[in-house]
N, C-alpha and C positions, 0 to 999 in steps of 0.2 A: 387798742388792745394792750392790756397790761399782763406781764408774766414775770414770775420770780423764779430764779434758778440758784441752787446751792451747789457749791463745788465739792463733788464727792466722786473721785475717779471718773470725771466727766461731769457735765452740767446736768443736774437733776431738778425737775420742776417741783416747786413747793407752792403752798397755797397762800402764804403771807410773808411779809418782809421779816428777815432776821439779819442781824449784823453780818457784814461782809458778803451778803448775797448779791447777785446781779439782778437788777431790775431792767427788763426790756419793755419799752413802750413803743408801739407802732401805731401811726395814725391816731394821736391822742385826741380824746374827746374833751369836752368842757370840764367834765368831772375829773379826768386825768390831769388836765392842765392845773386845776385847782389843787389836786393832790401834790403835784410837783412844786408848785409855787408856794402854797400855804403850809402843807405838812412837811415836805422835805426841805422847803425854803431854798431852792436853787435860784440863782440870780435870774430875773426875768429877761435880762439882756441875752443870757445864754440861750434861753428858750426861743427868743425871737430870731437869734442868729441861725439856729438849727432849722427854723421854719423857712428861712430864705432858701429857695431852690438853687440859687446861684452862688451860695456861700462857698468859699474856697477852703481847702484844708489848712488848718492852723492849730496852734495851741495857745491858750490864754488862761491866766490865773487871776481870780478876783475874790477877795474876802475868804481865802482858804480853799475856795472851790477851783477845781481845774477843769477846763473845757478843752477837749480835743475833737476837732472835726475832720473826718476823712470822707472821701467820696467813693461810693461803691456802684457797680453797674447793675442796671435793672432792665428787664424786658418790658417794652411798652405795648399797649394796645392800639397806639396811634400808628396807622399804616405809614404815614409820611416820616415817622421816626421810630423804627422798630426797637432800637436800643438807645438808652441814654444813661446818665449818672445822677445820683442824688446824694445829698449830704447825710451823714450819720454822725450824731454827736455823742461823745462819751463824757459824762459829767460825773465827777467823783470828789468826795471829801470824807476823810476818816473811814467809817465803816459803810458809807453809802456809795454805791456805784450804779449809774443809770446809763443806758443807751436809749437815745430818742431818734426816731425817724418819722417823717410825715408821709411815708409811702410804704405799701406792702412790698416785702422783699423775700426772695428765695434764699438769699445768702445767710441771713441770721438763723432761720430755721434749720438750714443745712449745717451751720456751724455747731448748733446744739447737738444735732444728731451725730456729727463727726466726733465731738469730744466724748460722747458716750461710747461710740464704737471703738475708739482708740484709747479710751481710759486716760484722757488728757487732763492733767491738773493745771489750774490757773493760780499762779503764786500770788499775784497782786494786780492792781488796776492797770499798771503799765504793761504787765505781761498779757492781760486781756486785750489791750489796744494793739500790741504787736501781733497777737494771734488773729485779731480781726483784720489787720492790714494784710497778713499772709493769706487769709481766706478771701479777701477782696481781690487780691492779685490772681488767685486761682480762678475766681469767677470771671475776671476780665479775660483770661485766656480761654475759658470755656465759651464765653459769648463771642470771642474773636473767631473761634472755629465756625460758629453759626454765621457770622458776618462773611467769612470766606465762602461758605456755601451759597450765600445770597449773591455774592460777586460772580461766582461761576454760573449760577442760574441766569443772572442778568446778561452775562456774556453770551450764553447759549441763545437767549432770546434775541440778542442783537445780531447774532450771526444769521438768524432766520429772516428778520426784518428789522430795519433801523427805524424806530418810531420814537416819538417824544416820551412815551410811557417807559420804555427801556432805559433811556438816558436819565429820566427823572429817578428811576430806581437806583441807578448808580450815584446820583447826587444825594439821595437819602442815605445811602450807605456811607458816603463820604462825610456827611454830617455826624453820623454815629462815631466814625473814627476820630473826628476832630474832638468830640466830647470825651472819648476814651483817652486820647493823647493828653489833653489838658488836665484831666483828672489824675492820670497816672503821674504826670510831672508834679502836680500838687501833693500827691501822696508821698512821692519820693522826697520832696523838700521837707514834708512833715516828719518823715522817718529820720532824716539827718538832724532835725531840731530835737527830736526825742532823744536821739543818741547823745547829743551834747548837753543834756541836763546833768549837771555836775552831781546833784544829790542822788541820782539814780544809776550812774555809770557802773558802779560796783555790783549792782543787783541785776543787771540785764543778763539774760541767757544769750551768750555769744553765738551759739549754734542757731538759736531762733532768729537773732538779728541777721545772721548770714543768709538764712533761708528767705527771710522777708526781702532782703536786698536782691537776691538772685531772682526770685519770682517777679518782683517789681521791674527789674531790668529786662527780664524775658518778655513780660507783658508790653513794656515800652518798645522794645525792638520789634516784636511781632506787629504791634500797631503801626509802627513806622513802615515796615515792609509792606503790609497790606495797603497802607495809604499810598505808598510809592507805586505799587502795582495798579491800584485803582486810578491814580492820576495818569499813569502811562496808558492805561486802557481807554480812559475818556479822551485823552489827546489823540490816540490812534483812531477812535471812532469819529471824532470831530473832523479829522483829516479825511476819513473815508466819506463822510457826508459831504464835505466840501468838494472832494474829487468827483463824487457822483453828480453833484449839482453842476459842476463844470462840464462833465460829459453830456448831461442832458441839454445844457444850454448850447453846446457845440453841435449836437445833433439837430436841435430845433433851428439853429442858424443855417445849417447845411440844407435842411428841408426847405426853409424859406427861400434860399438862393435857387434851389432846383425848381421850385414852383414859380419863381420870378421869370424864368426863361420863357415858358409858353405864354405867360402874361405879357411879356414884352413883345413877343412876336405877334400875338393877337392884337395888341394895341397898335402896332405899326401897320398891320394888315387892315385894321378897321378905320384908319385915318381917311378923312374925306379928300383924298388926293389920288391921282392916277398911279397905279402900281403894276399894270399889265396883268393882274389876276382878277380884276373886277368882272371881266367878261368871260373868264375861263370857267367851264363847268366843273373842272376838278380843282379849282382854286382852294376851296375850303379843305380838301383832302391833302393838298400840297402843304398848306400851312400846318395842319395837324401833324403830318409826317415829319416836317422839319422840326416842329416843337418836340415831338417824341424823340427824334434822333438826337437833338441837342441836349434834351433832358437826360437821356440815357448816357450820352457822353459825359455830362456833368456828374452823374452818379458814379460812373466808372472812374473818373478823375478823382473824385472825393474818396472813394474806397481805396484807390491806389495810395493816396496820401494819408489814409487812415483818419479821415475827418468824419466818417460815419461810424 
Protein backbone atom coordinates (compact mmCIF):
# COMPACT_ATOMS: atom_id res chain seq x y z
CA UNK A 1 0.00 0.00 0.00
CA UNK A 2 1.38 3.37 -1.05
CA UNK A 3 0.42 6.69 0.58
CA UNK A 4 1.68 10.27 0.19
CA UNK A 5 1.59 12.84 2.99
CA UNK A 6 2.29 16.56 2.88
CA UNK A 7 3.47 18.43 5.96
CA UNK A 8 0.86 21.09 6.71
CA UNK A 9 0.28 21.56 10.47
CA UNK A 10 0.24 17.82 10.65
CA UNK A 11 0.54 15.19 7.95
CA UNK A 12 -2.15 15.49 5.29
CA UNK A 13 -2.79 12.79 2.69
CA UNK A 14 -2.28 13.77 -0.95
CA UNK A 15 -2.87 11.82 -4.16
CA UNK A 16 0.58 11.99 -5.78
CA UNK A 17 4.20 12.72 -5.02
CA UNK A 18 5.39 16.29 -4.57
CA UNK A 19 8.86 17.42 -3.48
CA UNK A 20 9.55 17.05 0.27
CA UNK A 21 6.45 14.95 0.87
CA UNK A 22 6.55 11.73 2.85
CA UNK A 23 5.95 8.46 0.98
CA UNK A 24 4.78 5.62 3.20
CA UNK A 25 4.78 2.11 1.71
CA UNK A 26 3.51 -0.89 3.67
CA UNK A 27 3.69 -4.46 2.34
CA UNK A 28 5.01 -3.37 -1.08
CA UNK A 29 3.72 -5.17 -4.14
CA UNK A 30 5.76 -5.95 -7.25
CA UNK A 31 4.53 -2.71 -8.83
CA UNK A 32 5.55 -0.69 -5.77
CA UNK A 33 8.96 -2.37 -5.71
CA UNK A 34 9.44 -1.34 -9.33
CA UNK A 35 8.33 2.20 -8.42
CA UNK A 36 10.93 2.36 -5.65
CA UNK A 37 13.82 0.86 -7.57
CA UNK A 38 13.19 2.17 -11.09
CA UNK A 39 11.40 5.50 -10.64
CA UNK A 40 12.79 6.71 -7.34
CA UNK A 41 16.02 4.73 -7.86
CA UNK A 42 16.68 3.85 -4.24
CA UNK A 43 19.56 1.34 -3.82
CA UNK A 44 18.29 -2.22 -4.13
CA UNK A 45 20.51 -3.24 -1.21
CA UNK A 46 18.50 -0.87 1.02
CA UNK A 47 15.24 -2.46 -0.10
CA UNK A 48 16.57 -5.96 0.58
CA UNK A 49 17.87 -4.96 4.03
CA UNK A 50 14.48 -3.62 5.07
CA UNK A 51 12.82 -6.81 3.82
CA UNK A 52 14.94 -8.88 6.24
CA UNK A 53 12.73 -9.46 9.32
CA UNK A 54 15.83 -9.80 11.54
CA UNK A 55 17.55 -6.61 10.37
CA UNK A 56 18.98 -4.60 13.30
CA UNK A 57 18.60 -0.83 13.78
CA UNK A 58 21.36 1.08 12.01
CA UNK A 59 22.19 4.02 9.75
CA UNK A 60 23.90 3.71 6.36
CA UNK A 61 24.75 6.12 3.53
CA UNK A 62 25.25 5.07 -0.10
CA UNK A 63 25.43 7.27 -3.23
CA UNK A 64 23.83 10.19 -1.42
CA UNK A 65 20.97 8.04 -0.12
CA UNK A 66 20.57 7.64 3.62
CA UNK A 67 19.02 4.54 5.15
CA UNK A 68 17.87 4.46 8.77
CA UNK A 69 16.38 1.23 10.08
CA UNK A 70 14.51 1.16 13.39
CA UNK A 71 12.43 -1.57 14.97
CA UNK A 72 8.84 -1.07 16.05
CA UNK A 73 6.45 -3.33 17.98
CA UNK A 74 3.49 -5.05 16.33
CA UNK A 75 0.69 -7.27 17.53
CA UNK A 76 0.78 -10.72 15.95
CA UNK A 77 -2.01 -13.13 15.01
CA UNK A 78 0.26 -16.02 16.00
CA UNK A 79 -0.94 -17.44 19.32
CA UNK A 80 2.54 -18.63 20.27
CA UNK A 81 3.99 -15.13 19.79
CA UNK A 82 1.36 -12.44 20.52
CA UNK A 83 3.83 -9.54 20.12
CA UNK A 84 7.06 -9.13 18.19
CA UNK A 85 9.04 -6.41 16.42
CA UNK A 86 9.65 -5.57 12.77
CA UNK A 87 12.10 -3.32 10.91
CA UNK A 88 10.96 -0.02 9.43
CA UNK A 89 13.28 1.64 6.97
CA UNK A 90 13.46 5.38 6.36
CA UNK A 91 15.19 6.13 3.04
CA UNK A 92 15.79 9.71 1.94
CA UNK A 93 17.79 11.82 -0.46
CA UNK A 94 17.18 15.46 -1.30
CA UNK A 95 13.42 16.00 -1.68
CA UNK A 96 12.55 12.29 -1.50
CA UNK A 97 11.67 10.66 1.81
CA UNK A 98 10.22 7.14 2.02
CA UNK A 99 9.32 4.78 4.84
CA UNK A 100 9.11 1.10 3.94
CA UNK A 101 7.83 -1.81 6.00
CA UNK A 102 6.81 -5.28 4.93
CA UNK A 103 4.11 -5.67 7.61
CA UNK A 104 0.88 -3.91 8.48
CA UNK A 105 1.35 -1.70 11.53
CA UNK A 106 -0.89 0.31 13.82
CA UNK A 107 1.89 2.71 14.73
CA UNK A 108 2.32 4.50 11.38
CA UNK A 109 -1.42 5.10 10.96
CA UNK A 110 -1.62 6.38 14.53
CA UNK A 111 1.42 8.59 13.91
CA UNK A 112 -0.32 10.37 11.03
CA UNK A 113 -3.49 10.85 13.11
CA UNK A 114 -1.45 12.16 16.04
CA UNK A 115 0.35 14.79 13.94
CA UNK A 116 -3.03 16.04 12.67
CA UNK A 117 -4.53 16.18 16.15
CA UNK A 118 -1.56 18.02 17.66
CA UNK A 119 -0.75 20.13 14.56
CA UNK A 120 2.83 18.85 14.58
CA UNK A 121 5.16 20.12 11.87
CA UNK A 122 8.07 18.00 10.64
CA UNK A 123 11.09 20.13 9.84
CA UNK A 124 13.23 17.66 7.91
CA UNK A 125 13.94 13.98 7.39
CA UNK A 126 15.92 13.54 10.61
CA UNK A 127 13.10 15.24 12.51
CA UNK A 128 10.72 12.63 11.04
CA UNK A 129 13.05 9.83 12.14
CA UNK A 130 13.21 11.16 15.70
CA UNK A 131 9.43 11.55 15.89
CA UNK A 132 9.00 7.99 14.60
CA UNK A 133 11.44 6.77 17.26
CA UNK A 134 9.42 8.62 19.89
CA UNK A 135 6.19 7.10 18.60
CA UNK A 136 7.69 3.61 18.56
CA UNK A 137 8.75 3.98 22.21
CA UNK A 138 5.21 4.98 23.15
CA UNK A 139 3.84 1.92 21.35
CA UNK A 140 6.37 -0.31 23.11
CA UNK A 141 4.99 0.96 26.42
CA UNK A 142 1.42 0.46 25.23
CA UNK A 143 2.05 -3.15 24.26
CA UNK A 144 4.01 -3.74 27.49
CA UNK A 145 0.84 -2.93 29.43
CA UNK A 146 -0.97 -5.64 27.46
CA UNK A 147 1.93 -8.03 28.11
CA UNK A 148 1.58 -7.31 31.83
CA UNK A 149 -2.12 -8.19 31.66
CA UNK A 150 -1.24 -11.50 29.98
CA UNK A 151 1.28 -12.22 32.75
CA UNK A 152 -1.37 -11.63 35.42
CA UNK A 153 -3.86 -13.85 33.56
CA UNK A 154 -1.30 -16.65 33.27
CA UNK A 155 -0.51 -16.33 36.99
CA UNK A 156 -4.20 -16.58 37.88
CA UNK A 157 -4.53 -19.71 35.76
CA UNK A 158 -1.44 -21.22 37.39
CA UNK A 159 -2.89 -20.64 40.85
CA UNK A 160 -5.92 -22.72 39.89
CA UNK A 161 -4.08 -25.56 38.19
CA UNK A 162 -0.46 -26.00 37.19
CA UNK A 163 -0.48 -27.38 33.66
CA UNK A 164 1.89 -27.27 30.73
CA UNK A 165 -0.42 -24.85 28.88
CA UNK A 166 -0.07 -22.17 31.58
CA UNK A 167 3.71 -22.53 31.73
CA UNK A 168 3.89 -22.37 27.92
CA UNK A 169 1.89 -19.13 28.02
CA UNK A 170 4.55 -17.63 30.31
CA UNK A 171 7.29 -18.85 27.96
CA UNK A 172 5.53 -17.16 25.02
CA UNK A 173 5.38 -13.88 26.94
CA UNK A 174 9.06 -14.24 27.82
CA UNK A 175 9.87 -14.51 24.10
CA UNK A 176 7.97 -11.27 23.44
CA UNK A 177 9.95 -9.48 26.16
CA UNK A 178 13.23 -10.73 24.71
CA UNK A 179 12.26 -9.32 21.29
CA UNK A 180 11.22 -6.02 22.89
CA UNK A 181 14.41 -5.76 24.92
CA UNK A 182 16.68 -6.45 21.95
CA UNK A 183 14.84 -4.00 19.69
CA UNK A 184 14.83 -1.23 22.30
CA UNK A 185 18.58 -1.60 22.81
CA UNK A 186 19.07 -1.39 19.04
CA UNK A 187 16.89 1.74 18.81
CA UNK A 188 18.84 3.30 21.69
CA UNK A 189 22.15 2.70 19.90
CA UNK A 190 20.62 4.12 16.71
CA UNK A 191 19.54 7.29 18.54
CA UNK A 192 23.06 7.89 19.85
CA UNK A 193 24.50 7.46 16.36
CA UNK A 194 22.01 9.96 14.95
CA UNK A 195 22.88 12.43 17.71
CA UNK A 196 26.57 12.18 16.78
CA UNK A 197 26.08 13.11 13.11
CA UNK A 198 28.20 16.26 12.92
CA UNK A 199 26.34 17.84 10.01
CA UNK A 200 23.01 17.62 11.84
CA UNK A 201 23.92 18.43 15.44
CA UNK A 202 22.98 22.11 15.16
CA UNK A 203 19.61 21.33 13.55
CA UNK A 204 18.26 18.85 16.10
CA UNK A 205 15.40 19.83 18.37
CA UNK A 206 16.94 19.34 21.82
CA UNK A 207 13.56 18.95 23.51
CA UNK A 208 12.58 16.25 21.02
CA UNK A 209 15.89 14.44 21.57
CA UNK A 210 15.33 14.51 25.32
CA UNK A 211 11.78 13.18 24.92
CA UNK A 212 12.98 10.32 22.73
CA UNK A 213 15.71 9.42 25.22
CA UNK A 214 13.29 9.47 28.16
CA UNK A 215 10.67 7.33 26.42
CA UNK A 216 13.29 4.86 25.20
CA UNK A 217 14.78 4.57 28.67
CA UNK A 218 11.35 4.13 30.24
CA UNK A 219 10.44 1.41 27.73
CA UNK A 220 13.74 -0.41 28.38
CA UNK A 221 13.35 -0.22 32.15
CA UNK A 222 9.73 -1.39 32.00
CA UNK A 223 10.72 -4.32 29.79
CA UNK A 224 13.51 -5.27 32.19
CA UNK A 225 11.13 -5.09 35.17
CA UNK A 226 8.51 -7.29 33.51
CA UNK A 227 11.23 -9.71 32.39
CA UNK A 228 12.60 -9.99 35.94
CA UNK A 229 9.09 -10.48 37.36
CA UNK A 230 8.34 -13.15 34.77
CA UNK A 231 11.63 -14.95 35.43
CA UNK A 232 10.94 -14.93 39.18
CA UNK A 233 7.40 -16.17 38.63
CA UNK A 234 8.52 -19.05 36.40
CA UNK A 235 11.25 -20.02 38.87
CA UNK A 236 8.71 -19.98 41.70
CA UNK A 237 6.24 -22.18 39.84
CA UNK A 238 9.03 -24.52 38.77
CA UNK A 239 9.90 -24.92 42.45
CA UNK A 240 6.21 -25.49 43.29
CA UNK A 241 5.94 -28.20 40.62
CA UNK A 242 9.11 -29.87 41.87
CA UNK A 243 7.88 -29.70 45.48
CA UNK A 244 4.49 -31.14 44.49
CA UNK A 245 6.22 -33.99 42.68
CA UNK A 246 8.34 -34.71 45.75
CA UNK A 247 5.24 -34.71 47.95
CA UNK A 248 3.43 -37.13 45.63
CA UNK A 249 6.44 -39.47 45.51
CA UNK A 250 6.71 -39.39 49.30
CA UNK A 251 3.02 -40.25 49.66
CA UNK A 252 3.27 -43.07 47.13
CA UNK A 253 6.31 -44.50 48.92
CA UNK A 254 4.51 -44.34 52.27
CA UNK A 255 1.46 -46.14 50.84
CA UNK A 256 3.73 -48.81 49.35
CA UNK A 257 5.36 -49.41 52.73
CA UNK A 258 1.98 -49.65 54.51
CA UNK A 259 0.70 -52.14 51.92
CA UNK A 260 3.88 -54.17 52.29
CA UNK A 261 3.07 -55.00 55.95
CA UNK A 262 -0.01 -57.23 55.33
CA UNK A 263 1.73 -58.67 52.25
CA UNK A 264 4.70 -59.71 54.39
CA UNK A 265 2.48 -61.24 57.10
CA UNK A 266 0.35 -63.12 54.54
CA UNK A 267 3.52 -64.40 52.89
CA UNK A 268 4.89 -65.73 56.17
CA UNK A 269 1.53 -67.28 57.12
CA UNK A 270 1.19 -68.95 53.74
CA UNK A 271 4.60 -70.64 53.81
CA UNK A 272 4.49 -74.44 53.66
CA UNK A 273 5.93 -74.88 57.18
CA UNK A 274 4.24 -75.47 60.58
CA UNK A 275 3.23 -72.20 62.26
CA UNK A 276 0.69 -73.34 64.94
CA UNK A 277 -2.13 -71.57 63.03
CA UNK A 278 -2.68 -74.05 60.23
CA UNK A 279 -5.18 -76.04 62.33
CA UNK A 280 -6.67 -73.04 64.12
CA UNK A 281 -10.20 -72.19 62.88
CA UNK A 282 -9.54 -68.54 63.66
CA UNK A 283 -6.09 -68.48 62.08
CA UNK A 284 -7.09 -66.39 59.08
CA UNK A 285 -8.83 -63.84 61.28
CA UNK A 286 -5.80 -63.62 63.57
CA UNK A 287 -3.58 -62.93 60.57
CA UNK A 288 -5.98 -60.30 59.23
CA UNK A 289 -6.24 -58.66 62.66
CA UNK A 290 -2.47 -58.53 63.08
CA UNK A 291 -2.09 -57.13 59.56
CA UNK A 292 -4.71 -54.43 60.21
CA UNK A 293 -3.18 -53.49 63.58
CA UNK A 294 0.36 -53.27 62.24
CA UNK A 295 -0.83 -51.31 59.17
CA UNK A 296 -2.79 -48.91 61.41
CA UNK A 297 0.28 -48.49 63.60
CA UNK A 298 2.35 -47.75 60.48
CA UNK A 299 -0.17 -45.13 59.33
CA UNK A 300 -0.13 -43.53 62.81
CA UNK A 301 3.67 -43.49 62.85
CA UNK A 302 3.92 -41.96 59.35
CA UNK A 303 1.34 -39.27 60.14
CA UNK A 304 3.18 -38.41 63.34
CA UNK A 305 6.37 -37.93 61.36
CA UNK A 306 4.38 -36.06 58.66
CA UNK A 307 5.33 -38.52 55.94
CA UNK A 308 1.70 -38.63 54.79
